[in-house]
N, C-alpha and C positions, 0 to 999 in steps of 0.2 A: 590737441586733437589732430595735429599734423602727423601723418605717417612718416616715419624715418626708418630707413633700413639699418640693420646691424652693421653692415659694411661701412656706411658713412660715419657711424658712431665710432667704430674702431679706428678709422682714419683720424677723426678729430681727437680722440683720446690719446692715440699714439703721438700725434704732433704736439699735443699739450704736454705730454711727458717727455718729449724730445728724444724719442727712440726710433731706430730704423726698423724696417720690416724684418731684417736679419735678427736684430736683438729681440724683437717680440717673438719671432719664430723659435729662437733658441730657448727662451724662457718657457714657452708653451710645450716645446718638444715636437714641433712640426717643421715642415720645409718652408722656405721663404715663399715659394710659389703658392702654398696653401694660404698664407697670409694675404698674398696679392689677390687670390681668387675671392677671399672673404671681402676684401675692400672694394673689389670691382663688382661684387654681386653675382659672381659666377657660381659660387657655392656658399654654404653656411658652415660655421664652426660645428664640430661634433658636440653633442649635448654635454659630453664629459669635459669639454674644454671651456664651457661657459663659466663655471665657478672660478677657474684659473684666470680667465680674462678679466672677470669682474674684480677679483682680488688684486691683480696686477695694476689695474687702472684706479683702484680705490672707489669702485662704483658698485651699485646694487645690480642685481640681475635685471630688474625692471628697467633701470636706467640704461644698461648696456643694450637692451633690446629695443630701446626707444618706446617703452610702454609706461604710461602713467595711469595707475588704476583709479585715480581721482580726476574729477573735472571741476573747474572753477564755477562759481555761481553764475558768472557772466556767460560762460560757455553753455551751461545747462539752460539758462534762459534763452539763449540764441537757438540752441537745438530744439527746445520746446516749441518756439515760434515756427521754426522751419518745419518740424514734423506736423504741427497743427495745420499749416498751409497744405502740406502733402496729403493729409487725411481728407481735406476738403476737395482736393483736386484729382487725386490718383486712386486707383483701386485699393480697397481696404486691405486686402491680403498682402499686396505689394508693400504697403507702408508698415504693416504689422511685422513682416519678415525683416525689414530694415531695422525696426525697433528691437527685435529679438537679437539681431547681430550686435547692436550697440549694447544691449543689456549684458550679453556674454562678455563683451570686452571690459565693461565697467561694473562687474557684478558686486564689487565691494564699495561702490560709490552710492551710498544710501540716499543722499538728496536727489540724485539722478533717478534711482529706482522708484522713489516716491513720485516724482513728476511723470515718469513713464507710466506708472500705474494709473495716475490721474488722467493721462491721455487715453489709456485703454477704456477707462470708465466713461469718460465724456463722449468719445466717438463710438464706443461699442454700443452705447444706449441709443445711438441714432440709427443703428442698423435695422432694416426691415426684416432681415433674416434672423429669426430667433436663435438659431444654432450659432451664428457668428457672434451675436450679442452675448450669449452665454459663455462662449469660449473666451471672448475678450475680457469679460468681467471676472471669469475664473482666473485668467492669467494675472489680471490686476490684483486680485485677492492674494495670490501667491507672492507677488512683489511686496505688498503691504505687510504680509506676515514676516517676510525676510527682514524688512526694515524694522518692524516692531521688535523682533527677537535679537537682532544683531547690531543695530545702530547704537552708538553711544550718546546720541542727542536725545534727551528726555522729551523735548517738545516735539521733535520729529516722530518719536515713537508714539506719542499720544495722537498726533495727526494720522499716522498710519493705522492705529487701532480704530479710530473713528471711521476711516475709509474702508477698512476691512469689514466693519459692521455694516456699512452702506452696501458693500458688495453682497454680504449675506442676505440683506433685505431684497436686493435686486434679483438674487438667485432664488427667492421664495423661501428663505430659511430664517424666519423671524426668531425662532427659539435659539439658534446659534448666535444671532445678533444680541439677544437679551443676555445670554451667557457671557458674551464679551463685555457688555456695557454695565451690567447690574452692579458690579463692585465699584465702579467709578461714576455711577449715575449722578453723584453730587457735584461733579466737576463739569460746569458748562463748557462747551455746548452739547454735552452728551444727552441731557434730559430729553430734548426734542426727538432725537434719533431713537432713543429707547422707547419713548412714548409711541412712536410710529410702529415699532415692533410689537408692543403690547396690543395696539389696535388691530394689527394683522391677525392676532390669535384670539381676538374677542375680549381681551381684558381691558374694558373701557374705564373702569374705576381707577386702575393703576395708571393708565395713560392720562386721565384727568388730573390725578395728583401730581404727576411729573410736569405737566404743562403749567399747573399752578405754581409749582416750585420755580419753574423757569421764569414765569412772569414776575414773581416776587424777587428773585435774584436780580433780574434786569432792572427792576425799579430801584432796588437798593444800590446797584452799581451806578445807575444814572444819577441818583441823588448824591452819590459820593464823588461823581465826576464834575458836577456843576460848580462846586466851590473852587476847584482847580481852574475851571474855564473862566470864571469871573475875573481872575487876575489880569486877563488880557484887556479889560475894558475900564482901566483906571481913569481914562480920559474920554469915555464914550458913554454918557449917561443914557442915551437912547437904547443902546444894547443892554445895559444893566437892567433897565426897566423891562425890556422885552423878555430877557432871560428870567427875571424874578417873577414876571407874570406867568410864564409857562411853568416854572417850578412850583409856585404856590398853587396853581391849578392842578398840577399832578398830586401835590400833597393832599389837597381837598378831595379830588376824585377817588383816590385810593385809600383815604383815611389813614395816611401815614403818621399822623400825630399819635394815633393809638397803636398802629401796627408796628411802626419802626421809629419811635421818637428820637433815640440817640443817633440814628442814621441820618436824620435831617437837621439836627442841631448845627453841624458845621456849615450848612447852607445859610442859615440865618446870620451867623457871624460873618461869613465871607461876603454876603450880600450887603450887610450893614457897612462893612469896610469899603466895599466898592462905591456905595452911595457917599460915604465920607470923602473918598478920593475925588468925587465929582461935586463936592460942596453941598450935598443934599442932607442936611441934618435931620429934618423932619422924617424923611423916608428911612434914614438909618435908625432913628429912634423907634419907628413903627416895627421894624424887624427885630430890634433888640428887645422890645416888649414881647413880641411873639416868642422869641427865644426864652426870655425869663419866665413867661407863663408856662411854657412847656417844661422847663427845668423844675419849677415849683410844683408842677403837677405829677412829677414822677414819684412812684412808690418804690420802696426798697424792702427786700432785695429786688433788683430790677427783674421783672418777669413780664415781658410785653410781647415777645415774638410768638404770637399765637395767631391761628387762623381767625377769620371773621366771617361775616355773611357772604362775602365774595370768595374768600379763600376757604371755602367750606370743606374741601377735601384734605386740608392740612390740619392735623390735630394740634401740633406744637412745632413751630418753625425752628426753634433752637435744637429740637431733636432731629428735624428733617434736613436742616441745612448746615452742615458742619464747616462753613467757610469762615468761622471764627468770630462773627460779629455778636453772637448771642452771649459770648463768655467775656465777662469783664474781669481781668486778672488784677483787680485792685479793690481795696476796702471801700466801704460806703463813704467814709469821711474824705478820703482823697478824691473820690469821684465828684462829690459835691464841691470840694475846694477847686478842682480844676475847671469845673463848669462855671463857677463864679469868677475865677481869674480870667477866663476868656473875655469877660466884659470889663471887670473892675481894673485889672492890671494891663489891659490892652492899650498901648500908647496911641493907637489909631483913634481911639475914642477920647483922648485927652481934651479935645476941643468941646466936649459935651459935659465936662465936669460940673459946670455951673448951671446946667439945664435942670429945671425941677423934675422933668420926666426921667432924666438919667439918674438923678439922685434917688428917686423913688424905686426904680428898678434895681439899683445897686443895693439899696436898703433891703429889698426883698431877697436878693441873692445872699447878702450877709446873714440875714435872718435864717436862711435855709441851712446855714452851717452849724447852727446850734443843735 
């Protein structure tokens, strides 16, 4: 971000190459005094000489002119904080003009453009002047569109699309937001934003369905995260107990044993393993029995991702939620076998082999293979 004149760069490059002003002047086809004036800042090279200079020094035109079209993540963060402070302390128009100058200079630095658009939205919405607010959000929208269309970063493009839709809503254009989001509404966190747009145009049924999908998705993701989190408490039984208490409460409250049984099976195995690591055999067996009961209660082909009395706006979740959990790309025999192996072949449970309860549930799982 440091400004460097072309003259200083020419001096540095010439010295690196070990040539005199005379030699450089002869190559370019100008006088020695011209080179001297370039280096002292008294004049600039003619535009026609810039490609020759760049070629002679083995540099790009941007490098020759001291211009880097990209900013580092650290510089972007620093600038964002600096401009945030200025927006809070200085006249809005003054800071906006500075932002525009920065955008012109780094028009191909898409992470920067995204953050600048975010600034415009955040501070534009605080303006009491409706015209200024609208202008700031409109400029932000244009930045997000540029990022969405030209950035090579897929994640950044998605973020920009979401904020473009946010701008459309702020500008009172819910139909435009819907058009942006409807094709990707299955990808969180877009459902909530799309639902807001539907509510703005009076389509409450569509909004309700989207909110239900979002709740279901978050439940599914949470239950998928808990088994991974349990591994941190191999030596902390109190935390295992608390986490299991909360998870089983969630399973009960949202009827996940019927709504998403295979989504919660990993929890029972992980929790049983955590209890075994803490020397709690009885508690581990309780969870393994819950796991076994759930496995033995499954019907094939698996067909469980449906709405219920709570999720009454969702006809069939496997049709509504294409994030891949409804589709089991294996045959019934291999599914049953892998579910049984999670218990029977799991070395963590070897200390339970002589326990009557463990033998009974293993027998049930083996019988389920026939």
